[in-house]
N, C-alpha and C positions, 0 to 999 in steps of 0.2 A: 464112621459115624458122621452125622450131619448136625451141625449146631446153627441156630439162628442167633446171630450176634448183631446188635444194632440194626436190625431189620434185614440183614443179608444172610443167606445161607452159606455155610462154610463146611466143606468136607475135611475131616481130619482122620488120620490113621495113627491112632495112639492107643496105649493100654487103657482099658475102660476105667481103671482105678486111678489114672493120672489126675492130679488136681486140676480143677477148672482154671485156677489161677495160672498154672504153668502153660496150659494149652492157649489161653488168651495171650499171654506174654510171648511165648516162644513160637508156637505154631502159627498164630494169627498176627503177631507183631503189634498187639494192642498193649503197649507198655504203660499206658496211663494208670492201669490198675497196678498197685504197688504191693510188694510183700514187706510187711513189717515184722511180725512175730512168727508167722507160719502156724499159729495155734488158735486162731479165731478170737484173739483177745484185743487186737488193736484197731480193727476196722479199716486198715489201709487197703485191703484187698476187696472191699465191698463192691458188689455189682447188684443190679436188679435181676432177679430170676422170676419170671412171670409176675413182675410188679412188686415182688417182695425183696427187701434189702437183705442180702446174705453175704457171708464171708466166703469168698471163692476159694480160699485156701483149705476149706473144710468140705468142699463139694467134689465128689468124684465126677469126672466129665460124663460118665454114663448117666448120672442123675440129671444132667442138663440137656440131654438129647430130648427133643420135642418141646423144649421150653423156649420162651422168648428171653434172651439175655441182653441186658443193656449195660454197657460199660460207660465210663466217664467220656469216652470218645463219642458215644451215641447220644449224649445229653443235648448237644446243639450241633446243627449242621453248618451254620454260618454265623449267625449273630449269637453273642453271649447271652445266657440266661440271666435274669435279674440277680440270682444268687451268685453267679460267677462275677458279675460286675460289682456286687457288694463286697465280695471277698477281696477283690482287687482294690477297691476304694478304701477299705478298712485296714489293709495290710494284714489280712488274716492268713495269708499263705507265706510261709517262710522257706523251709527246706523243701517242701513239696511232697514229702512222703505221705503225710496224712490227708493232704488236700483233696484228692479224688474221693476218698471215702467220706470225708467231712461234707463235701458238696452233695454226694448222693444221699447221705443221711439227712442233710438239710432239706433237700428236695422232698424226701419222704415226709419229714416233719411238716413242711409247709403245705404238703398235700393233705395232711390230717388237720392242721390248725392254720387257718388263714392269717391270724394275728396271734402267734404264740406268745405266752408270757415267758419271762426269763426262766422260770421254773420248768416250763414245758421245753424250752430250748435246751436247758441243761440235761433234762431227762432224755430228750430225743437224740442228743449227741453223746450220751454217756458211753456208748459202745465204741467210741473212737478216741484213740489216744494221740496226743500231740506233745512233743517234747520241746517245741520252739516258741509258740506264741503265748503260752499262759492262758489260753482259751478265751480271754475277754474280747479280743479282736474278732474271733470267730463268732462268739455270741452276738456281738454288735453287728456283724455282717448279716446274720440271720434276721435280727430285728429290722435292720435297714431294708433287706429284701422284702420282708413282710409288709413294710410300710409303702414300698414302691409298687407292690403288686396290685 
């Protein structure tokens, strides 16, 4: 099977029902995508699949063939994105398990709402769980990134 990940084609020889998460992490060594719950509840494994935010732990790799997959590694090639800078400045990343999924969900949110309200931010990140920050620093980072954009 051939997957397009972060703009690059990759051939993988895996079982078609293997989770996209495992293929990204093990076969392609893209370990930025994390496994939190393995049940699609926490958002740690989020990736963009044809521009849509999905939980890669729920996607069989066969369903990703022919799609454009973007992981956290594909978000920026050299310079940090405004959302990444805002997360750093706000101390919104602690243990790092939720951070890739939170960043991707934030990018999706900011793509929909240029200046999201706090309610929109909370709703936009509702599919992502964080056990460390208490969320306020994350919400503040998204607000800051929207102001800087």
